[in-house]
PQR file of N, CA, C, O and H, with PARSE charges and radii, in Angstrom:
ATOM      1  N   UNK A   1     273.641 198.602   7.853 -0.4000 1.5000
ATOM      2  CA  UNK A   1     274.874 198.572   8.628 -0.0000 2.0000
ATOM      3  C   UNK A   1     275.801 199.656   8.086  0.5500 1.7000
ATOM      4  O   UNK A   1     275.997 199.786   6.878 -0.5500 1.4000
ATOM      5  N   UNK A   2     276.352 200.414   8.993 -0.4000 1.5000
ATOM      6  CA  UNK A   2     277.300 201.455   8.610 -0.0000 2.0000
ATOM      7  C   UNK A   2     278.655 200.831   8.304  0.5500 1.7000
ATOM      8  O   UNK A   2     279.079 199.877   8.957 -0.5500 1.4000
ATOM      9  H   UNK A   2     276.192 200.309   9.974  0.4000 1.0000
ATOM     10  N   UNK A   3     279.315 201.376   7.316 -0.4000 1.5000
ATOM     11  CA  UNK A   3     280.671 201.009   6.926 -0.0000 2.0000
ATOM     12  C   UNK A   3     280.862 199.500   6.741  0.5500 1.7000
ATOM     13  O   UNK A   3     281.639 198.866   7.455 -0.5500 1.4000
ATOM     14  H   UNK A   3     278.971 202.151   6.785  0.4000 1.0000
ATOM     15  N   UNK A   4     280.158 198.958   5.796 -0.4000 1.5000
ATOM     16  CA  UNK A   4     280.219 197.535   5.469 -0.0000 2.0000
ATOM     17  C   UNK A   4     281.643 197.109   5.118  0.5500 1.7000
ATOM     18  O   UNK A   4     282.054 195.997   5.447 -0.5500 1.4000
ATOM     19  H   UNK A   4     279.527 199.473   5.216  0.4000 1.0000
ATOM     20  N   UNK A   5     282.398 197.983   4.455 -0.4000 1.5000
ATOM     21  CA  UNK A   5     283.774 197.639   4.079 -0.0000 2.0000
ATOM     22  C   UNK A   5     284.634 197.368   5.315  0.5500 1.7000
ATOM     23  O   UNK A   5     285.418 196.419   5.338 -0.5500 1.4000
ATOM     24  H   UNK A   5     282.064 198.887   4.188  0.4000 1.0000
ATOM     25  N   UNK A   6     284.482 198.202   6.331 -0.4000 1.5000
ATOM     26  CA  UNK A   6     285.250 198.016   7.559 -0.0000 2.0000
ATOM     27  C   UNK A   6     284.874 196.717   8.247  0.5500 1.7000
ATOM     28  O   UNK A   6     285.752 195.957   8.655 -0.5500 1.4000
ATOM     29  H   UNK A   6     283.845 198.973   6.312  0.4000 1.0000
ATOM     30  N   UNK A   7     283.589 196.451   8.380 -0.4000 1.5000
ATOM     31  CA  UNK A   7     283.113 195.233   9.044 -0.0000 2.0000
ATOM     32  C   UNK A   7     283.616 193.997   8.301  0.5500 1.7000
ATOM     33  O   UNK A   7     284.042 193.021   8.920 -0.5500 1.4000
ATOM     34  H   UNK A   7     282.875 197.069   8.048  0.4000 1.0000
ATOM     35  N   UNK A   8     283.563 194.046   6.968 -0.4000 1.5000
ATOM     36  CA  UNK A   8     284.032 192.923   6.160 -0.0000 2.0000
ATOM     37  C   UNK A   8     285.541 192.739   6.305  0.5500 1.7000
ATOM     38  O   UNK A   8     286.017 191.609   6.420 -0.5500 1.4000
ATOM     39  H   UNK A   8     283.217 194.838   6.466  0.4000 1.0000
ATOM     40  N   UNK A   9     286.290 193.827   6.299 -0.4000 1.5000
ATOM     41  CA  UNK A   9     287.743 193.748   6.422 -0.0000 2.0000
ATOM     42  C   UNK A   9     288.160 193.177   7.778  0.5500 1.7000
ATOM     43  O   UNK A   9     289.090 192.375   7.852 -0.5500 1.4000
ATOM     44  H   UNK A   9     285.903 194.744   6.205  0.4000 1.0000
ATOM     45  N   UNK A  10     287.487 193.580   8.831 -0.4000 1.5000
ATOM     46  CA  UNK A  10     287.811 193.046  10.156 -0.0000 2.0000
ATOM     47  C   UNK A  10     287.475 191.557  10.220  0.5500 1.7000
ATOM     48  O   UNK A  10     288.231 190.775  10.796 -0.5500 1.4000
ATOM     49  H   UNK A  10     286.732 194.232   8.770  0.4000 1.0000
ATOM     50  N   UNK A  11     286.363 191.166   9.640 -0.4000 1.5000
ATOM     51  CA  UNK A  11     286.000 189.747   9.591 -0.0000 2.0000
ATOM     52  C   UNK A  11     287.042 188.920   8.864  0.5500 1.7000
ATOM     53  O   UNK A  11     287.403 187.833   9.315 -0.5500 1.4000
ATOM     54  H   UNK A  11     285.748 191.801   9.171  0.4000 1.0000
ATOM     55  N   UNK A  12     287.527 189.431   7.738 -0.4000 1.5000
ATOM     56  CA  UNK A  12     288.564 188.718   6.982 -0.0000 2.0000
ATOM     57  C   UNK A  12     289.850 188.627   7.789  0.5500 1.7000
ATOM     58  O   UNK A  12     290.553 187.617   7.743 -0.5500 1.4000
ATOM     59  H   UNK A  12     287.233 190.313   7.372  0.4000 1.0000
ATOM     60  N   UNK A  13     290.153 189.686   8.525 -0.4000 1.5000
ATOM     61  CA  UNK A  13     291.361 189.695   9.363 -0.0000 2.0000
ATOM     62  C   UNK A  13     291.260 188.644  10.461  0.5500 1.7000
ATOM     63  O   UNK A  13     292.225 187.928  10.729 -0.5500 1.4000
ATOM     64  H   UNK A  13     289.583 190.507   8.562  0.4000 1.0000
ATOM     65  N   UNK A  14     290.103 188.549  11.093 -0.4000 1.5000
ATOM     66  CA  UNK A  14     289.901 187.547  12.141 -0.0000 2.0000
ATOM     67  C   UNK A  14     290.051 186.142  11.550  0.5500 1.7000
ATOM     68  O   UNK A  14     290.715 185.287  12.137 -0.5500 1.4000
ATOM     69  H   UNK A  14     289.319 189.130  10.876  0.4000 1.0000
ATOM     70  N   UNK A  15     289.433 185.907  10.389 -0.4000 1.5000
ATOM     71  CA  UNK A  15     289.542 184.593   9.744 -0.0000 2.0000
ATOM     72  C   UNK A  15     291.002 184.259   9.434  0.5500 1.7000
ATOM     73  O   UNK A  15     291.449 183.141   9.687 -0.5500 1.4000
ATOM     74  H   UNK A  15     288.895 186.602   9.912  0.4000 1.0000
ATOM     75  N   UNK A  16     291.742 185.220   8.890 -0.4000 1.5000
ATOM     76  CA  UNK A  16     293.140 184.974   8.548 -0.0000 2.0000
ATOM     77  C   UNK A  16     293.969 184.632   9.788  0.5500 1.7000
ATOM     78  O   UNK A  16     294.774 183.701   9.767 -0.5500 1.4000
ATOM     79  H   UNK A  16     291.378 186.129   8.684  0.4000 1.0000
ATOM     80  N   UNK A  17     293.768 185.388  10.861 -0.4000 1.5000
ATOM     81  CA  UNK A  17     294.503 185.112  12.105 -0.0000 2.0000
ATOM     82  C   UNK A  17     294.134 183.742  12.669  0.5500 1.7000
ATOM     83  O   UNK A  17     294.995 183.002  13.144 -0.5500 1.4000
ATOM     84  H   UNK A  17     293.114 186.144  10.878  0.4000 1.0000
ATOM     85  N   UNK A  18     292.854 183.419  12.611 -0.4000 1.5000
ATOM     86  CA  UNK A  18     292.387 182.113  13.112 -0.0000 2.0000
ATOM     87  C   UNK A  18     293.015 180.985  12.298  0.5500 1.7000
ATOM     88  O   UNK A  18     293.500 180.003  12.860 -0.5500 1.4000
ATOM     89  H   UNK A  18     292.155 184.020  12.225  0.4000 1.0000
ATOM     90  N   UNK A  19     293.004 181.126  10.977 -0.4000 1.5000
ATOM     91  CA  UNK A  19     293.554 180.075  10.114 -0.0000 2.0000
ATOM     92  C   UNK A  19     295.073 179.957  10.268  0.5500 1.7000
ATOM     93  O   UNK A  19     295.615 178.854  10.195 -0.5500 1.4000
ATOM     94  H   UNK A  19     292.609 181.923  10.520  0.4000 1.0000
ATOM     95  N   UNK A  20     295.762 181.079  10.482 -0.4000 1.5000
ATOM     96  CA  UNK A  20     297.218 181.041  10.731 -0.0000 2.0000
ATOM     97  C   UNK A  20     297.537 180.195  11.953  0.5500 1.7000
ATOM     98  O   UNK A  20     298.570 179.528  12.009 -0.5500 1.4000
ATOM     99  H   UNK A  20     295.322 181.975  10.542  0.4000 1.0000
ATOM    100  N   UNK A  21     296.636 180.228  12.934 -0.4000 1.5000
ATOM    101  CA  UNK A  21     296.841 179.474  14.167 -0.0000 2.0000
ATOM    102  C   UNK A  21     296.221 178.076  14.101  0.5500 1.7000
ATOM    103  O   UNK A  21     296.208 177.339  15.087 -0.5500 1.4000
ATOM    104  H   UNK A  21     295.797 180.769  12.889  0.4000 1.0000
ATOM    105  N   UNK A  22     295.712 177.731  12.923 -0.4000 1.5000
ATOM    106  CA  UNK A  22     295.103 176.422  12.684 -0.0000 2.0000
ATOM    107  C   UNK A  22     293.978 176.125  13.678  0.5500 1.7000
ATOM    108  O   UNK A  22     293.844 175.011  14.185 -0.5500 1.4000
ATOM    109  H   UNK A  22     295.723 178.330  12.122  0.4000 1.0000
ATOM    110  N   UNK A  23     293.178 177.157  13.938 -0.4000 1.5000
ATOM    111  CA  UNK A  23     292.012 177.008  14.807 -0.0000 2.0000
ATOM    112  C   UNK A  23     290.758 176.909  13.946  0.5500 1.7000
ATOM    113  O   UNK A  23     290.658 177.559  12.906 -0.5500 1.4000
ATOM    114  H   UNK A  23     293.287 178.062  13.527  0.4000 1.0000
ATOM    115  N   UNK A  24     289.817 176.103  14.379 -0.4000 1.5000
ATOM    116  CA  UNK A  24     288.514 176.072  13.721 -0.0000 2.0000
ATOM    117  C   UNK A  24     287.669 177.216  14.277  0.5500 1.7000
ATOM    118  O   UNK A  24     288.008 177.815  15.297 -0.5500 1.4000
ATOM    119  H   UNK A  24     289.898 175.575  15.225  0.4000 1.0000
ATOM    120  N   UNK A  25     286.578 177.504  13.599 -0.4000 1.5000
ATOM    121  CA  UNK A  25     285.656 178.506  14.140 -0.0000 2.0000
ATOM    122  C   UNK A  25     285.152 178.047  15.503  0.5500 1.7000
ATOM    123  O   UNK A  25     284.973 178.860  16.409 -0.5500 1.4000
ATOM    124  H   UNK A  25     286.302 177.017  12.770  0.4000 1.0000
ATOM    125  N   UNK A  26     284.927 176.766  15.644 -0.4000 1.5000
ATOM    126  CA  UNK A  26     284.446 176.236  16.925 -0.0000 2.0000
ATOM    127  C   UNK A  26     285.490 176.434  18.024  0.5500 1.7000
ATOM    128  O   UNK A  26     285.146 176.802  19.148 -0.5500 1.4000
ATOM    129  H   UNK A  26     285.072 176.106  14.908  0.4000 1.0000
ATOM    130  N   UNK A  27     286.763 176.192  17.706 -0.4000 1.5000
ATOM    131  CA  UNK A  27     287.834 176.415  18.684 -0.0000 2.0000
ATOM    132  C   UNK A  27     287.843 177.872  19.146  0.5500 1.7000
ATOM    133  O   UNK A  27     287.930 178.157  20.341 -0.5500 1.4000
ATOM    134  H   UNK A  27     287.042 175.894  16.793  0.4000 1.0000
ATOM    135  N   UNK A  28     287.750 178.786  18.185 -0.4000 1.5000
ATOM    136  CA  UNK A  28     287.760 180.209  18.518 -0.0000 2.0000
ATOM    137  C   UNK A  28     286.533 180.587  19.338  0.5500 1.7000
ATOM    138  O   UNK A  28     286.639 181.331  20.313 -0.5500 1.4000
ATOM    139  H   UNK A  28     287.679 178.555  17.215  0.4000 1.0000
ATOM    140  N   UNK A  29     285.383 180.082  18.946 -0.4000 1.5000
ATOM    141  CA  UNK A  29     284.151 180.381  19.671 -0.0000 2.0000
ATOM    142  C   UNK A  29     284.254 179.915  21.123  0.5500 1.7000
ATOM    143  O   UNK A  29     283.865 180.636  22.041 -0.5500 1.4000
ATOM    144  H   UNK A  29     285.298 179.478  18.154  0.4000 1.0000
ATOM    145  N   UNK A  30     284.777 178.718  21.320 -0.4000 1.5000
ATOM    146  CA  UNK A  30     284.912 178.185  22.678 -0.0000 2.0000
ATOM    147  C   UNK A  30     285.906 178.994  23.503  0.5500 1.7000
ATOM    148  O   UNK A  30     285.652 179.307  24.666 -0.5500 1.4000
ATOM    149  H   UNK A  30     285.093 178.133  20.574  0.4000 1.0000
ATOM    150  N   UNK A  31     287.028 179.326  22.898 -0.4000 1.5000
ATOM    151  CA  UNK A  31     288.067 180.074  23.614 -0.0000 2.0000
ATOM    152  C   UNK A  31     287.601 181.484  23.975  0.5500 1.7000
ATOM    153  O   UNK A  31     287.925 181.996  25.046 -0.5500 1.4000
ATOM    154  H   UNK A  31     287.234 179.072  21.953  0.4000 1.0000
ATOM    155  N   UNK A  32     286.838 182.107  23.074 -0.4000 1.5000
ATOM    156  CA  UNK A  32     286.376 183.486  23.300 -0.0000 2.0000
ATOM    157  C   UNK A  32     285.042 183.541  24.036  0.5500 1.7000
ATOM    158  O   UNK A  32     284.597 184.617  24.437 -0.5500 1.4000
ATOM    159  H   UNK A  32     286.575 181.691  22.204  0.4000 1.0000
ATOM    160  N   UNK A  33     284.404 182.392  24.215 -0.4000 1.5000
ATOM    161  CA  UNK A  33     283.071 182.321  24.829 -0.0000 2.0000
ATOM    162  C   UNK A  33     282.071 183.181  24.045  0.5500 1.7000
ATOM    163  O   UNK A  33     281.323 183.983  24.605 -0.5500 1.4000
ATOM    164  H   UNK A  33     284.765 181.518  23.889  0.4000 1.0000
ATOM    165  N   UNK A  34     282.095 182.974  22.730 -0.4000 1.5000
ATOM    166  CA  UNK A  34     281.199 183.658  21.791 -0.0000 2.0000
ATOM    167  C   UNK A  34     280.483 182.557  21.014  0.5500 1.7000
ATOM    168  O   UNK A  34     281.114 181.565  20.652 -0.5500 1.4000
ATOM    169  H   UNK A  34     282.702 182.322  22.275  0.4000 1.0000
ATOM    170  N   UNK A  35     279.196 182.699  20.749 -0.4000 1.5000
ATOM    171  CA  UNK A  35     278.493 181.644  19.999 -0.0000 2.0000
ATOM    172  C   UNK A  35     279.153 181.368  18.644  0.5500 1.7000
ATOM    173  O   UNK A  35     279.572 182.293  17.948 -0.5500 1.4000
ATOM    174  H   UNK A  35     278.683 183.505  21.044  0.4000 1.0000
ATOM    175  N   UNK A  36     279.239 180.101  18.283 -0.4000 1.5000
ATOM    176  CA  UNK A  36     279.841 179.688  17.024 -0.0000 2.0000
ATOM    177  C   UNK A  36     279.211 180.406  15.835  0.5500 1.7000
ATOM    178  O   UNK A  36     279.917 180.852  14.930 -0.5500 1.4000
ATOM    179  H   UNK A  36     278.899 179.349  18.848  0.4000 1.0000
ATOM    180  N   UNK A  37     277.891 180.516  15.836 -0.4000 1.5000
ATOM    181  CA  UNK A  37     277.218 181.178  14.716 -0.0000 2.0000
ATOM    182  C   UNK A  37     277.642 182.641  14.599  0.5500 1.7000
ATOM    183  O   UNK A  37     277.706 183.183  13.495 -0.5500 1.4000
ATOM    184  H   UNK A  37     277.318 180.154  16.571  0.4000 1.0000
ATOM    185  N   UNK A  38     277.929 183.273  15.718 -0.4000 1.5000
ATOM    186  CA  UNK A  38     278.353 184.668  15.685 -0.0000 2.0000
ATOM    187  C   UNK A  38     279.750 184.795  15.081  0.5500 1.7000
ATOM    188  O   UNK A  38     280.019 185.736  14.334 -0.5500 1.4000
ATOM    189  H   UNK A  38     277.877 182.833  16.614  0.4000 1.0000
ATOM    190  N   UNK A  39     280.626 183.869  15.393 -0.4000 1.5000
ATOM    191  CA  UNK A  39     281.971 183.895  14.800 -0.0000 2.0000
ATOM    192  C   UNK A  39     281.849 183.829  13.276  0.5500 1.7000
ATOM    193  O   UNK A  39     282.511 184.586  12.566 -0.5500 1.4000
ATOM    194  H   UNK A  39     280.408 183.104  15.999  0.4000 1.0000
ATOM    195  N   UNK A  40     281.017 182.941  12.784 -0.4000 1.5000
ATOM    196  CA  UNK A  40     280.816 182.825  11.341 -0.0000 2.0000
ATOM    197  C   UNK A  40     280.279 184.106  10.729  0.5500 1.7000
ATOM    198  O   UNK A  40     280.744 184.540   9.675 -0.5500 1.4000
ATOM    199  H   UNK A  40     280.479 182.327  13.361  0.4000 1.0000
ATOM    200  N   UNK A  41     279.298 184.715  11.391 -0.4000 1.5000
ATOM    201  CA  UNK A  41     278.722 185.965  10.871 -0.0000 2.0000
ATOM    202  C   UNK A  41     279.750 187.094  10.884  0.5500 1.7000
ATOM    203  O   UNK A  41     279.794 187.907   9.960 -0.5500 1.4000
ATOM    204  H   UNK A  41     278.920 184.363  12.247  0.4000 1.0000
ATOM    205  N   UNK A  42     280.566 187.146  11.916 -0.4000 1.5000
ATOM    206  CA  UNK A  42     281.604 188.174  12.001 -0.0000 2.0000
ATOM    207  C   UNK A  42     282.614 187.980  10.872  0.5500 1.7000
ATOM    208  O   UNK A  42     282.972 188.938  10.186 -0.5500 1.4000
ATOM    209  H   UNK A  42     280.530 186.485  12.666  0.4000 1.0000
ATOM    210  N   UNK A  43     283.069 186.755  10.679 -0.4000 1.5000
ATOM    211  CA  UNK A  43     284.068 186.496   9.646 -0.0000 2.0000
ATOM    212  C   UNK A  43     283.529 186.783   8.245  0.5500 1.7000
ATOM    213  O   UNK A  43     284.293 187.178   7.364 -0.5500 1.4000
ATOM    214  H   UNK A  43     282.778 185.977  11.236  0.4000 1.0000
ATOM    215  N   UNK A  44     282.246 186.594   8.029 -0.4000 1.5000
ATOM    216  CA  UNK A  44     281.641 186.864   6.720 -0.0000 2.0000
ATOM    217  C   UNK A  44     281.248 188.331   6.554  0.5500 1.7000
ATOM    218  O   UNK A  44     280.790 188.727   5.482 -0.5500 1.4000
ATOM    219  H   UNK A  44     281.626 186.274   8.745  0.4000 1.0000
ATOM    220  N   UNK A  45     281.420 189.137   7.591 -0.4000 1.5000
ATOM    221  CA  UNK A  45     281.071 190.547   7.521 -0.0000 2.0000
ATOM    222  C   UNK A  45     279.580 190.795   7.616  0.5500 1.7000
ATOM    223  O   UNK A  45     279.096 191.839   7.180 -0.5500 1.4000
ATOM    224  H   UNK A  45     281.793 188.815   8.462  0.4000 1.0000
ATOM    225  N   UNK A  46     278.849 189.852   8.179 -0.4000 1.5000
ATOM    226  CA  UNK A  46     277.398 189.971   8.319 -0.0000 2.0000
ATOM    227  C   UNK A  46     276.992 190.547   9.670  0.5500 1.7000
ATOM    228  O   UNK A  46     275.825 190.872   9.886 -0.5500 1.4000
ATOM    229  H   UNK A  46     279.243 189.004   8.534  0.4000 1.0000
ATOM    230  N   UNK A  47     277.950 190.672  10.573 -0.4000 1.5000
ATOM    231  CA  UNK A  47     277.666 191.095  11.931 -0.0000 2.0000
ATOM    232  C   UNK A  47     278.663 192.182  12.313  0.5500 1.7000
ATOM    233  O   UNK A  47     279.867 192.025  12.110 -0.5500 1.4000
ATOM    234  H   UNK A  47     278.898 190.407  10.398  0.4000 1.0000
ATOM    235  N   UNK A  48     278.165 193.277  12.863 -0.4000 1.5000
ATOM    236  CA  UNK A  48     279.022 194.366  13.326 -0.0000 2.0000
ATOM    237  C   UNK A  48     279.295 194.123  14.815  0.5500 1.7000
ATOM    238  O   UNK A  48     278.486 194.502  15.663 -0.5500 1.4000
ATOM    239  H   UNK A  48     277.187 193.405  13.028  0.4000 1.0000
ATOM    240  N   UNK A  49     280.431 193.493  15.135 -0.4000 1.5000
ATOM    241  CA  UNK A  49     280.678 193.121  16.530 -0.0000 2.0000
ATOM    242  C   UNK A  49     280.955 194.328  17.422  0.5500 1.7000
ATOM    243  O   UNK A  49     281.470 195.351  16.971 -0.5500 1.4000
ATOM    244  H   UNK A  49     281.088 193.185  14.447  0.4000 1.0000
ATOM    245  N   UNK A  50     280.606 194.186  18.678 -0.4000 1.5000
ATOM    246  CA  UNK A  50     280.906 195.227  19.652 -0.0000 2.0000
ATOM    247  C   UNK A  50     282.403 195.212  19.954  0.5500 1.7000
ATOM    248  O   UNK A  50     283.097 194.240  19.658 -0.5500 1.4000
ATOM    249  H   UNK A  50     280.188 193.354  19.044  0.4000 1.0000
ATOM    250  N   UNK A  51     282.875 196.275  20.531 -0.4000 1.5000
ATOM    251  CA  UNK A  51     284.280 196.345  20.925 -0.0000 2.0000
ATOM    252  C   UNK A  51     284.584 195.273  21.967  0.5500 1.7000
ATOM    253  O   UNK A  51     285.692 194.737  21.991 -0.5500 1.4000
ATOM    254  H   UNK A  51     282.311 197.065  20.771  0.4000 1.0000
ATOM    255  N   UNK A  52     283.632 194.959  22.813 -0.4000 1.5000
ATOM    256  CA  UNK A  52     283.823 193.909  23.824 -0.0000 2.0000
ATOM    257  C   UNK A  52     284.006 192.548  23.168  0.5500 1.7000
ATOM    258  O   UNK A  52     284.845 191.754  23.594 -0.5500 1.4000
ATOM    259  H   UNK A  52     282.732 195.395  22.793  0.4000 1.0000
ATOM    260  N   UNK A  53     283.217 192.280  22.130 -0.4000 1.5000
ATOM    261  CA  UNK A  53     283.345 191.012  21.413 -0.0000 2.0000
ATOM    262  C   UNK A  53     284.689 190.944  20.705  0.5500 1.7000
ATOM    263  O   UNK A  53     285.359 189.913  20.746 -0.5500 1.4000
ATOM    264  H   UNK A  53     282.535 192.924  21.784  0.4000 1.0000
ATOM    265  N   UNK A  54     285.086 192.027  20.060 -0.4000 1.5000
ATOM    266  CA  UNK A  54     286.390 192.047  19.404 -0.0000 2.0000
ATOM    267  C   UNK A  54     287.517 191.830  20.409  0.5500 1.7000
ATOM    268  O   UNK A  54     288.512 191.175  20.099 -0.5500 1.4000
ATOM    269  H   UNK A  54     284.541 192.865  20.027  0.4000 1.0000
ATOM    270  N   UNK A  55     287.361 192.373  21.600 -0.4000 1.5000
ATOM    271  CA  UNK A  55     288.378 192.220  22.647 -0.0000 2.0000
ATOM    272  C   UNK A  55     288.538 190.753  23.047  0.5500 1.7000
ATOM    273  O   UNK A  55     289.662 190.261  23.145 -0.5500 1.4000
ATOM    274  H   UNK A  55     286.553 192.905  21.852  0.4000 1.0000
ATOM    275  N   UNK A  56     287.426 190.050  23.278 -0.4000 1.5000
ATOM    276  CA  UNK A  56     287.539 188.641  23.697 -0.0000 2.0000
ATOM    277  C   UNK A  56     288.051 187.774  22.548  0.5500 1.7000
ATOM    278  O   UNK A  56     288.753 186.790  22.782 -0.5500 1.4000
ATOM    279  H   UNK A  56     286.513 190.450  23.198  0.4000 1.0000
ATOM    280  N   UNK A  57     287.707 188.129  21.313 -0.4000 1.5000
ATOM    281  CA  UNK A  57     288.247 187.389  20.167 -0.0000 2.0000
ATOM    282  C   UNK A  57     289.756 187.618  20.068  0.5500 1.7000
ATOM    283  O   UNK A  57     290.508 186.675  19.821 -0.5500 1.4000
ATOM    284  H   UNK A  57     287.136 188.928  21.123  0.4000 1.0000
ATOM    285  N   UNK A  58     290.198 188.846  20.256 -0.4000 1.5000
ATOM    286  CA  UNK A  58     291.633 189.143  20.221 -0.0000 2.0000
ATOM    287  C   UNK A  58     292.370 188.353  21.294  0.5500 1.7000
ATOM    288  O   UNK A  58     293.429 187.781  21.035 -0.5500 1.4000
ATOM    289  H   UNK A  58     289.586 189.611  20.457  0.4000 1.0000
ATOM    290  N   UNK A  59     291.812 188.324  22.493 -0.4000 1.5000
ATOM    291  CA  UNK A  59     292.448 187.578  23.579 -0.0000 2.0000
ATOM    292  C   UNK A  59     292.501 186.089  23.250  0.5500 1.7000
ATOM    293  O   UNK A  59     293.505 185.432  23.528 -0.5500 1.4000
ATOM    294  H   UNK A  59     290.952 188.789  22.703  0.4000 1.0000
ATOM    295  N   UNK A  60     291.440 185.552  22.665 -0.4000 1.5000
ATOM    296  CA  UNK A  60     291.409 184.141  22.288 -0.0000 2.0000
ATOM    297  C   UNK A  60     292.451 183.833  21.213  0.5500 1.7000
ATOM    298  O   UNK A  60     293.008 182.736  21.174 -0.5500 1.4000
ATOM    299  H   UNK A  60     290.624 186.086  22.440  0.4000 1.0000
ATOM    300  N   UNK A  61     292.707 184.809  20.344 -0.4000 1.5000
ATOM    301  CA  UNK A  61     293.716 184.641  19.294 -0.0000 2.0000
ATOM    302  C   UNK A  61     295.123 185.017  19.780  0.5500 1.7000
ATOM    303  O   UNK A  61     296.101 184.898  19.041 -0.5500 1.4000
ATOM    304  H   UNK A  61     292.254 185.700  20.375  0.4000 1.0000
ATOM    305  N   UNK A  62     295.202 185.470  21.028 -0.4000 1.5000
ATOM    306  CA  UNK A  62     296.473 185.863  21.650 -0.0000 2.0000
ATOM    307  C   UNK A  62     297.168 186.992  20.882  0.5500 1.7000
ATOM    308  O   UNK A  62     298.377 186.968  20.651 -0.5500 1.4000
ATOM    309  H   UNK A  62     294.408 185.567  21.628  0.4000 1.0000
ATOM    310  N   UNK A  63     296.353 187.980  20.499 -0.4000 1.5000
ATOM    311  CA  UNK A  63     296.877 189.184  19.848 -0.0000 2.0000
ATOM    312  C   UNK A  63     296.264 190.400  20.537  0.5500 1.7000
ATOM    313  O   UNK A  63     295.249 190.293  21.226 -0.5500 1.4000
ATOM    314  H   UNK A  63     295.371 188.000  20.687  0.4000 1.0000
ATOM    315  N   UNK A  64     296.889 191.549  20.341 -0.4000 1.5000
ATOM    316  CA  UNK A  64     296.316 192.789  20.852 -0.0000 2.0000
ATOM    317  C   UNK A  64     295.103 193.168  20.012  0.5500 1.7000
ATOM    318  O   UNK A  64     295.036 192.834  18.829 -0.5500 1.4000
ATOM    319  H   UNK A  64     297.713 191.636  19.781  0.4000 1.0000
ATOM    320  N   UNK A  65     294.166 193.849  20.605 -0.4000 1.5000
ATOM    321  CA  UNK A  65     292.967 194.296  19.892 -0.0000 2.0000
ATOM    322  C   UNK A  65     293.334 195.099  18.648  0.5500 1.7000
ATOM    323  O   UNK A  65     292.675 194.981  17.615 -0.5500 1.4000
ATOM    324  H   UNK A  65     294.220 194.120  21.566  0.4000 1.0000
ATOM    325  N   UNK A  66     294.373 195.905  18.743 -0.4000 1.5000
ATOM    326  CA  UNK A  66     294.759 196.737  17.600 -0.0000 2.0000
ATOM    327  C   UNK A  66     295.132 195.902  16.375  0.5500 1.7000
ATOM    328  O   UNK A  66     295.020 196.383  15.247 -0.5500 1.4000
ATOM    329  H   UNK A  66     294.908 196.000  19.582  0.4000 1.0000
ATOM    330  N   UNK A  67     295.567 194.676  16.577 -0.4000 1.5000
ATOM    331  CA  UNK A  67     295.910 193.794  15.469 -0.0000 2.0000
ATOM    332  C   UNK A  67     294.646 193.446  14.670  0.5500 1.7000
ATOM    333  O   UNK A  67     294.700 193.343  13.444 -0.5500 1.4000
ATOM    334  H   UNK A  67     295.658 194.286  17.493  0.4000 1.0000
ATOM    335  N   UNK A  68     293.523 193.266  15.349 -0.4000 1.5000
ATOM    336  CA  UNK A  68     292.276 192.929  14.667 -0.0000 2.0000
ATOM    337  C   UNK A  68     291.768 194.083  13.813  0.5500 1.7000
ATOM    338  O   UNK A  68     291.216 193.866  12.734 -0.5500 1.4000
ATOM    339  H   UNK A  68     293.479 193.349  16.344  0.4000 1.0000
ATOM    340  N   UNK A  69     291.951 195.283  14.285 -0.4000 1.5000
ATOM    341  CA  UNK A  69     291.377 196.425  13.592 -0.0000 2.0000
ATOM    342  C   UNK A  69     292.364 197.146  12.665  0.5500 1.7000
ATOM    343  O   UNK A  69     292.028 198.164  12.060 -0.5500 1.4000
ATOM    344  H   UNK A  69     292.400 195.459  15.161  0.4000 1.0000
ATOM    345  N   UNK A  70     293.581 196.610  12.562 -0.4000 1.5000
ATOM    346  CA  UNK A  70     294.584 197.193  11.676 -0.0000 2.0000
ATOM    347  C   UNK A  70     294.356 196.652  10.263  0.5500 1.7000
ATOM    348  O   UNK A  70     295.047 195.741   9.807 -0.5500 1.4000
ATOM    349  H   UNK A  70     293.855 195.783  13.054  0.4000 1.0000
ATOM    350  N   UNK A  71     293.363 197.242   9.582 -0.4000 1.5000
ATOM    351  CA  UNK A  71     292.972 196.785   8.247 -0.0000 2.0000
ATOM    352  C   UNK A  71     293.072 197.940   7.264  0.5500 1.7000
ATOM    353  O   UNK A  71     292.969 199.107   7.642 -0.5500 1.4000
ATOM    354  H   UNK A  71     292.802 197.982   9.952  0.4000 1.0000
ATOM    355  N   UNK A  72     293.273 197.603   6.016 -0.4000 1.5000
ATOM    356  CA  UNK A  72     293.303 198.591   4.945 -0.0000 2.0000
ATOM    357  C   UNK A  72     291.942 198.602   4.260  0.5500 1.7000
ATOM    358  O   UNK A  72     291.394 197.543   3.953 -0.5500 1.4000
ATOM    359  H   UNK A  72     293.357 196.655   5.709  0.4000 1.0000
ATOM    360  N   UNK A  73     291.397 199.781   4.021 -0.4000 1.5000
ATOM    361  CA  UNK A  73     290.106 199.877   3.346 -0.0000 2.0000
ATOM    362  C   UNK A  73     290.290 200.368   1.927  0.5500 1.7000
ATOM    363  O   UNK A  73     289.314 200.515   1.193 -0.5500 1.4000
ATOM    364  H   UNK A  73     291.842 200.641   4.270  0.4000 1.0000
TER
END
């Protein structure tokens, strides 16, 4: 996987936003229509999500896509 640091940082950002909103991974998966197992892999930095997946996750978290990718490396 290219740029593991970026993938991991975005996963941590998604987890932090989800936890701030007191959502479970299952809640986020249902709202974004993404498999629960994929949400877990994304948050752990094990999966390099597509821009489309990041977009639906951002919408489910009620934030702009740029908020998900605004990470420090």
